[in-house]
C-alpha positions, 0 to 999 in steps of 0.5 A: 108234703108227700108221704114218701118225703115225710117218711124220709125226713123221719128216717133222717131224724132217727139216723141222726138221733142214733149218732147223737145217742151214741155220743150223748150216752157217754156224756150221760154216764160221766156227767149224769151218773158220776157228776163229773163235768167233762167239757172235753167230751167233744174233744174225745170225739175229735181225738177218736176221729183223727186217731181212727183215720190215722189207722184207716187211711193206710189200710184203705189205700191198700184195699184191706177189707177190715180197714174201717173196723180197725179205725173204729176199734183204734178210735174207741181205744184211744178215746178210752185211754185219753179219758182214763188219763183225764180222770186219773190225773186231772178230774179225780181229785176235783170231785164235787168242784164243778166249776174247776172241772169245767174250766180244766176240761175247757182248757183241755179241749182247746189244747186238743183242738189246736194240736190236732189242727197243727198236726192234721191241718184243716182239711176234712177227713172222711171214712168210707164204710166197708162194702158190707154196709155201703150202698143203698137198701130198699126201705118201704115207703121211702125207696133206696136209703143209705145202708150205713145210716140204717146201720147207725140205728142198729149200733145205737140200739146195741149200745143202749141195750149194752148200757142197760145191761151194764147198769142194771145187771152187773156189779159195776152198775150196782156200784155206780148206782150206789155211788150216785146216791152216797159215795161216802157210804159206798167207800165205807163198804170197801169199794174203790170208788176212784177206780169205779169212776175211772172205769165209768169215765173210760166207758163214757169216753169210749162211747164218744170215740165210737161216735167220733168214727161213726159220725166221721163215716156219715159226714166229713171230720173237720175242726169244730165238730168237737164244739158241735157234738159237745153242745148236742150232748148237753142238750140231749142230756138236759132234755132226757134227764141226767143219768138216765140212758132211756132219757138220753135215747128219748132226748136224742130222738126228739132233738134229731127229729126236731133238727130234720123237721126244722130243716125241711120246714124253715131251714134258716131258723131250724136250730131254734126248734132244738133250743125251744124244746130244751127251754120248754123242758127246763121250764116244765120239768127241770130234771129232764123228761126221765131224770130224777128230781134232786132230793 
């Protein structure tokens, strides 16, 4: 295999991993840190994609340069608001009841998908990146490569750094980490634990929304994307370790590279490689590569 082809496959894997990380990092916050089983995380991706497109399309038709940025902002806001409502009115009083949370959020995701299908139809929708990040850029050893895919990596790095700062250098992060270890003691210290949970859920939902618009720029938005990205987020978090942002990044890179390498070597069975990695990690290290063992 030629060296330039190998580098292209690796770069494709890294850009795909960047998108997976953006979506899965929100899932890691909600599921890994807050121990809330949100099986509607993929639905948040879908909601943000269609909400962002509803703002993007008329502005793009008018040739407004900031149409894409407005779509991104609106998609993130809508996903965060929907996540806040879910946590406040559906999941907040089910804390510790994982099966009930799973069933309720599966029901929500089915309702959301059906309503979006009824309203928008089944035709795929596509965002177009602004001129500043459109076109191709020269990459050593690869040649011309889509600029937006490189931007995806930059966005993922920025998200990772921001989450690390929030969780390790802010009061909110301190409360979140304390709540993971002992919610009752945190509440006894006077902290409004439900409000902290809502804030974290809104942040995780907003990241799903960001991934929804970014992903819909890289590939068309269509029905069924919610199930795909929910499954990917689950696999990435399981491989990397629940509640670990660094682990989520590592898991995303492994899964992204595995998908691209598999499609290059044995495209018909490429999906098997992803689940082989997950099974191997579960067999050798059930808490994930960088996850903490359950006491």
